[in-house]
N, C-alpha and C positions, 0 to 999 in steps of 0.2 A: 425502360427497363430498372433505373434508379427506385421509380417509384413504387416497383414491382416488388422490389426486396425491403422498402420500408415497410410497406405493408405486411409482408411478410412476417417481420421482425417484431412488428404492434402483435400483429395475431399470436405471435410463438410469446411473447412479453405479458399480453393480457391472457392467455392458458397458464404459461406459469404462476404470475401471481392471483389466479383464479386460485390454481392449485394449494398455494401458501395461503390463502384466505381459508380454505376446505378446512387445512389443516388447523389451523388456529381456532376456527370454528368448532371443528370437535375436541377441541383440547390439547392437542398434540404439540405444546411447545417447541419441546426437542425436537422436534421431526422436523416441525417447519420452519427452526430455526435451520439445521442444514440443508435442507432444501432450499434456503432463499440462498445459502453461501455457496451451495453448489451450482445453480444458474445464475448466480452474478447477481442478485438483487440484495447488494448489498446496504443500500439504504435501508430496507426492511429489518434488512437482520442486523446491523447495528442499533435500530429502532429500538426493535424485539430482545435483544440480548441488552439494552441498558436500563430494560424493564425486568429483567429479572433478576439474578444475582452479580455480584462483583467479580466473580471468576469467571463464569460464562462470558461476561463484556469485555472480559482482558483476553479471555482466549480467543472472541470472534474479531476483535482487533487485531494482535499479533496474525490472526490468519488472514487477514485483510491486507495487512503491512506485509508480510512474507511472497504475497502476490504479486508485489510490484521488485522490480530489477536493481538492485544493489546499487546501478549504477542512477537507475531513476531521477531525478535534481525532488519529485513530490517522497521517494525515501528519507532521503536527507533531510528536507523541513519538517516532514513527519516527528524522525528523531531529534531533531533540536527542539522545536514546540516539546516533546515529551520529556526534554533533559534528558534525552541520552547520550551524551558529550561522547562517551567512551566509543559508541561504536559509531558515532560519527567520525571519530579521528582513526579507528579501525577502516572506513570507509575512504577516506583520504591514504590511509596507506596501500588499500587497494588499487586506488583511481591513479596513485603515482604514475604505474605502467601504462596506462591510459593516457594519460595527457602530456605524459612525456617531463615531469617535472619530479625530478628528487628533494624531498622536502629540505632535507639538510642540506642537499648547495644552496638551497632557496636561503636557509637560516644564515649559511656561511655567506654566501653571497650579498646578503642584504646585511650582515658586518663590515663589509668591506664593500661597503656603498655601493653595488649592484652590478660593478664590475662583470661577474662570472656571469651574470644572465644576460648579458648583450651576445655573449658567443656563439 
């Protein structure tokens, strides 16, 4: 059964890629780019956008990144690698409720030798 699903998904990917290729061969770069993004062909979308203009490339990168959950470690890594420290700090303040750590308490605790962290 799993082999059947793999075969179906490969066939689906092949047909999606075929349409992407046809759109490009007929000169429809913008339509091909949109098709690739909506179908999840992010590798093709990012490569094509990188060969277009900077605005298009940035737009595709943002759309790709926005598809990741804010709590996904890849989101954090990509933001840090892009120099988006502000967004990383925003992420930390949102995560403090998830991980149960108040950033200010950690700072205070560290200043007090870590006693409050042990409670």
